[in-house]
C-alpha positions as CSV (number, residue, x, y, z in Angstrom):
1,M,-6.5,19.9,-5.2
2,L,-2.9,18.6,-4.8
3,K,-0.9,16.7,-7.8
4,I,2.2,14.6,-6.0
5,Y,4.4,13.3,-8.4
6,I,6.3,10.2,-7.6
7,D,8.9,8.2,-9.3
8,A,12.0,5.6,-7.8
9,A,15.4,5.3,-9.1
10,T,17.4,2.0,-8.3
11,D,20.6,0.3,-8.6
12,T,21.5,-3.5,-8.0
13,I,21.5,-2.9,-4.1
14,Q,19.6,0.0,-2.9
15,S,16.6,2.3,-4.2
16,A,15.5,5.9,-3.6
17,G,12.5,7.5,-4.0
18,G,11.4,11.4,-5.0
19,L,7.8,12.7,-4.0
20,L,7.0,16.1,-5.6
21,I,4.1,17.7,-4.0
22,V,2.3,20.9,-5.8
23,E,-0.5,22.5,-4.2
24,N,-1.5,25.9,-4.3
25,G,1.2,26.7,-6.8
26,L,3.7,26.0,-4.1
27,Q,6.0,22.7,-4.5
28,I,7.1,20.7,-1.6
29,Q,9.9,18.4,-2.4
30,K,10.8,15.2,-0.1
31,Q,13.4,12.0,-1.0
32,Y,13.4,9.2,0.7
33,Q,15.5,5.6,1.0
34,L,13.3,2.7,-0.2
35,I,13.5,-1.0,1.4
36,A,13.1,-2.6,-2.5
37,T,15.4,-3.1,-4.7
38,E,13.5,-3.8,-7.8
39,N,12.2,-1.0,-9.9
40,H,8.5,-1.7,-10.0
41,A,8.3,-3.1,-5.8
42,A,9.9,0.6,-5.4
43,E,8.0,2.6,-7.6
44,F,4.9,1.1,-5.6
45,E,6.8,1.4,-2.2
46,M,6.5,5.6,-3.3
47,L,2.8,5.6,-3.9
48,I,2.8,3.7,-0.3
49,V,5.3,6.8,1.3
50,A,3.1,9.5,-0.6
51,M,0.1,8.2,0.7
52,D,1.4,7.7,4.0
53,W,2.8,11.3,4.1
54,L,-0.7,12.5,2.9
55,L,-2.4,10.9,5.9
56,Q,0.3,12.6,8.6
57,Q,-0.5,15.7,6.5
58,Q,-4.2,15.0,7.1
59,K,-4.7,15.7,3.7
60,Q,-7.2,12.8,3.1
61,N,-10.4,14.9,2.4
62,E,-8.7,16.8,-0.3
63,M,-8.7,15.8,-4.3
64,I,-5.6,14.1,-4.6
65,F,-4.0,13.3,-8.3
66,I,-1.1,11.0,-8.0
67,Y,1.2,10.7,-11.2
68,T,3.6,7.5,-11.8
69,D,5.7,7.0,-15.3
70,S,5.2,3.5,-13.7
71,K,3.1,1.7,-16.0
72,A,3.0,-1.6,-13.9
73,V,2.3,0.4,-10.9
74,N,-0.7,2.5,-12.6
75,L,-2.3,-1.4,-14.5
76,A,-1.6,-3.0,-11.0
77,I,-4.2,-0.3,-9.7
78,E,-6.6,-0.4,-12.3
79,K,-7.1,-4.2,-12.3
80,N,-6.2,-4.4,-8.8
81,Y,-3.9,-7.3,-9.9
82,T,-0.5,-8.0,-10.6
83,K,1.6,-11.2,-11.5
84,N,4.6,-10.1,-10.1
85,K,5.0,-11.4,-6.2
86,N,7.3,-8.1,-5.6
87,L,4.3,-6.0,-6.0
88,E,1.5,-7.8,-4.1
89,N,1.9,-6.8,-0.7
90,S,2.4,-3.2,-1.7
91,L,-1.2,-3.6,-3.9
92,I,-2.3,-5.2,-0.5
93,K,-1.4,-1.9,1.3
94,F,-2.9,0.5,-1.3
95,N,-6.2,-1.4,-1.1
96,Q,-5.9,-0.8,2.8
97,L,-4.9,2.9,2.8
98,A,-7.2,4.1,-0.6
99,P,-10.8,3.8,1.7
100,S,-9.2,6.6,3.8
101,F,-9.4,9.1,0.9
102,K,-12.4,11.0,0.0
103,L,-10.9,11.5,-4.0
104,L,-7.6,9.6,-5.0
105,M,-6.8,9.4,-8.2
106,I,-3.6,7.6,-9.6
107,Q,-2.7,8.3,-13.4
108,W,0.2,7.1,-15.5
109,L,2.1,10.1,-17.1
110,P,5.5,9.8,-19.6
111,E,8.6,9.5,-17.8
112,A,9.2,12.6,-19.5
113,K,6.9,14.5,-17.9
114,N,7.9,13.3,-14.1
115,K,11.1,15.0,-14.5
116,G,10.5,16.6,-10.9
117,A,10.1,13.7,-9.1
118,D,12.8,11.2,-11.1
119,T,15.7,13.9,-10.4
120,L,14.7,13.8,-6.8
121,A,15.0,10.1,-6.7
122,K,18.4,9.9,-8.3
123,K,19.8,12.2,-6.1
124,K,19.0,10.4,-3.3
125,L,20.2,7.2,-5.1
126,A,23.6,9.2,-5.6
127,Q,23.7,10.3,-2.1
128,L,23.1,6.6,-0.9
129,K,26.1,5.4,-3.6
130,Q,28.8,8.2,-1.7
131,Q,27.6,6.8,1.9
132,N,28.2,3.4,0.7
133,K,31.9,4.5,-0.2
134,K,32.9,5.6,3.0
């Protein structure tokens, strides 16, 4: 069983994401520069990044729980619908990737319980800001 925690951090011009993977008691931490600049879109982009990582690692036959603190992402997946135009393409991509997985659960959790991924995303965003100052 894999537990994946995702989060995104955005400012007015850029976004970064954190991916915390827990497998057999071991942690893998990843940070990403994201394309999306709107927060909900960045959160959804991180979900797609996580799914792509799982496929690259050939983990699609595992029992996978992906945790997000984004209610917008969780609801869009639950209802298979979003009013937010920024999320439509990500929802389509999610629906294309999801059948590749034997058992994939997306669950919302409170922000306070997603500190690992949150910290990774914020650190990456801070790095990007530093790079932009140079």
